[in-house]
C-alpha positions, 0 to 999 in steps of 0.5 A, spaced: 500 500 500 503 506 497 504 511 503 502 518 502 508 522 501 507 529 505 512 535 503 514 537 510 518 542 508 512 545 504 508 545 509 513 549 514 514 554 509 506 555 508 505 555 516 511 560 516 508 565 511 501 564 514 504 566 521 508 572 519 504 579 519 505 584 514 510 589 516 507 595 519 509 601 515 504 606 518 507 605 525 514 606 523 512 612 519 509 615 525 515 613 530 519 617 525 515 623 525 514 623 533 522 623 533 523 628 528 518 633 532 521 631 539 528 633 536 525 639 532 522 642 539 528 641 543 533 644 538 528 650 537 527 651 545 535 651 545 536 656 540 530 660 543 533 660 550 540 662 547 537 668 543 533 670 549 539 670 553 543 674 548 537 679 547 537 680 555 544 682 555 542 688 550 540 695 551 539 702 547 543 708 550 545 714 547 542 711 540 547 705 540 545 698 542 550 696 547 551 688 548 554 686 555 559 680 553 566 678 555 573 679 553 577 673 556 574 673 563 573 681 563 566 683 562 565 689 557 560 693 554 560 694 546 556 698 541 557 699 534 558 706 532 555 708 525 555 716 524 559 722 524 566 724 527 567 730 530 569 733 523 563 731 520 566 725 516 562 718 517 565 713 521 564 706 523 567 703 529 566 699 535 566 702 542 568 698 548 567 700 555 569 696 561 563 700 565 556 699 564 555 706 560 548 707 564 551 707 571 557 712 569 555 717 574 560 722 573 557 729 572 558 733 566 557 740 567 557 743 561 556 741 553 563 739 550 565 743 544 570 742 539 575 746 534 576 740 530 580 745 525 585 745 530 590 740 534 586 738 540 591 737 546 590 731 551 594 734 557 596 730 563 597 733 570 603 728 572 604 732 579 597 731 581 598 723 582 593 721 576 598 717 572 599 713 579 592 710 578 592 702 577 588 703 571 591 709 568 595 706 562 589 702 560 584 708 560 589 712 556 590 707 551 582 707 551 582 714 550 587 714 545 584 709 540 577 713 541 580 720 539 583 717 533 576 713 531 573 720 532 578 723 528 581 728 533 587 731 530 590 729 537 597 731 541 599 729 548 602 734 552 603 735 560 601 741 564 608 742 567 615 744 565 619 739 568 614 733 565 614 736 558 622 736 558 622 729 561 618 726 556 619 731 550 612 733 550 609 740 549 607 744 555 600 745 555 595 748 560 588 751 560 591 758 559 596 758 553 592 754 548 586 758 548 585 757 540 585 749 541 581 744 544 584 742 551 582 736 555 586 736 562 586 730 566 588 731 573 586 729 580 581 732 584 577 731 590 571 730 586 570 726 579 567 730 574 568 733 567 567 741 567 569 747 563 575 751 565 572 758 567 577 762 564 577 758 557 571 756 554 575 751 550 579 747 555 575 742 559 578 739 566 577 731 566 577 731 574 579 724 577 577 722 585 579 716 588 583 713 582 576 713 578 580 714 571 577 709 567 570 711 569 571 719 568 575 717 561 569 712 559 564 718 561 568 723 557 567 718 551 560 717 552 559 724 552 563 725 546 559 720 542 552 723 544 555 730 542 557 727 535 551 723 533 546 729 536 543 725 541 539 727 547 544 726 553 541 726 560 548 726 563 549 734 563 549 737 570 550 744 567 
């Protein structure tokens, strides 16, 4: 009697095919979509946080947008100035300050006026001790850069004969250069910027308690406001 031969291999293959479920492409697609959405949300939140923090460090003052940032470990306040120099010519430079300009409470007692057609002198009262301040060199370097950026025809000088001879610089005070704009840096009992009573073209940058950086930066802010015709609330006179 002939036995019925069953193809077990075929039966197993058939059972396997019957037991296999069709691949759920929709499920995979949904998972991929949710993953993309989640990652996109995280990235958007990350960049939005960075933007918010960045904008929080910005503010407008005297017509400029200042930004608080760091130069190494030193906090600085910077703004791009696009406007006119004291000569009226267009200039573009980065104004960098160590102090928040809004907090520079140094009084400016008179509006500053410049004779831009003649040499401007920055004269130093060495005997007053103002150059012995810790930040003197940094402050004077900052002033020199700023004056060049503002296109002043500038020369440095000293108020005493001895100091001018030692340094081979011009002797300049508020009495002997009345046809030039003169900025005289000295130490006094109060930090302030004011006009010399006997010469309307001479301005005293008075430094108390070695606030030389604050006085010079207030001077830079004042000149910038003057050059850009911005309303400035820093005047006391």
